[in-house]
N, C-alpha and C positions, 0 to 999 in steps of 0.2 A: 448402801445407797440405792437399793433396788426399788424403794418406795418413791414414786414420782413426787408425791406431795412433800416429802421431806428432802429428797435428793436434789431436786432442781434449785430450791432456795439456798441450800448449802453450797452447791457448786457456784451459783452466782456470787455468794458472799466470798468464797475462796478466790474467785477471779477478781472481784473488787479489791479485796485485801492485798492480793499479789500486785496488782497494778498500783495501788496506793503506796506500797512499800518501795516501789520502783526497783525491785530486785529481779534480775533476769532469772535467777535460780528459782525464786518463788513462782514467777510467771511460767517458767518451763515445767515446774512441778504441777501447777494447775493444768497446763496443756496436756501433760502426761495423764493426768486423771481423766481428762476428756477424751483423749485419742489413742492412748497406748493400746496396742493389740491385745494385751493380756487383760485389760479391763472391759467388762461387759457393760456397755452403756446403751444397750438396746431399749432400755426403759426411758431414756431421756429423748425428748423430741429432737430430731436431727437438725431442724432449723435453729433451735436454741443452742445446741452444741456448736454448730458452725458459727453462729453469731458470737458466742463466747470465745471460740478459737480465733476469729478475726480480731476481736477486741484485744486478745493477748498477743497475737503475732506482731501487730504494729509496734508496740513499745519494745518487744524483745529484739526485733530486727533493727529498729531505729535508735534504740537507746545506746548510750555509751557506757562502757565498763569502767568502773573505778579501778585504781591501782590495786586495791585490796580485794576486789571481787574476783570470783572465778572467771576465767576467760569466757567472753560472751559466746564464742562459737560452740561451747558445750551445751548451750540451750537450743541450738539449731535443729538437732534431730527431733526434738519434740514438736517444733514448728513444722518441720518437714512432714511429720505424720499427719498433721492437720491439713497441709496442702495436698498430700497424697489422697486422703479420704475425701476432700472436697473436689477432687478431680483435676487439680493442677499438678500433675505428676512431674512435669518438666521442672517446675519451681522446686518441688520436693527434692529431686535429684540434684539440682544446683546447690541447695543448702547442704546436702550431704557431702558434695564435692568440696564446698567451702570449708566444711568442718574438717575433712581429711587434709586438705591443703594447709589449714591453720596449724595442724599438728607439726608441720615442718617449718613453721614461721620463726621469726627472730627471738621470740620469748622462749626460754627453756621450759619444755613440758616433760615431766617425769616419764621415764620409759614405761613404767607399769600403766600409767594413765594412757599413754599413746597406744599401747597394746590392747588395753581394755576397750577404748573407743573404737579402734580399727576393727577389732573382733566383733563387737556389738553391731557396728554399722554394716559390715560385710554380711553378717547373718540376717539382719533385719531388712537390708536393702540389697538383695542378691542380683543386682543388674550387672551386666558385663562392664559398664563404665565404672561403677563403684568398685567392683572387685579389682579391676585393672589398676585403678588409681590407688586403692588401698595396698595392693601387692607391690606396686612400684614404690610407694612411699615407705612401706615396711622394709623393702630391700635396701633402700638408701639409709634408713635409720638403724637397722639391725641386720646387716648382711649375713651374719652367722646363723640366723634362725629361719632362713627362707623355707626350708623343707617343712619345718614344724608349722609355719604360718600357712603354707599351701594346704597342709593337712586340715587345719582348722577351717579355712575358708571353703574347702571342698566337703565339709561335713564330717571330717574324720574326728579323731579324738581331740579333746580340749587341751590347750596349752596348760601346763602345770602352774605357771606363774601368773595366769590371768584368771581372775574371778569373774564369772559371768552371772 
């Protein structure tokens, strides 16, 4: 999608399709296409990217998850990346904190998913607040693996049972 003539209309269509499907996962996927650090979107006009990001963030954050859908908070990191790039870093960190706190919520979240989300977030958002919250949560959820977790968050070796 490095061709502006082709890339921009395709991204607009992806955003429209995701919103029309009313699927937080589709919208988060479109958001990741626009703002994930691994994607080079320098060819897209910044104003257009932020407009699409804003269009996607509202239904993701305001929508309700159905019982069969993936937990809504799993879409928050994609929205946080948009807020971070648009300059609203406090809002981005708040969304990451909500994501981490949601892992400890009343609904059972598989431990492998918890570990993967915490590992990804602490690496992508290496702020003191996020690391402290992730470490505290991880200790409560899995007290036997604190040393391995600290190694991962400190940039040491990867945990064997977490695919990143």
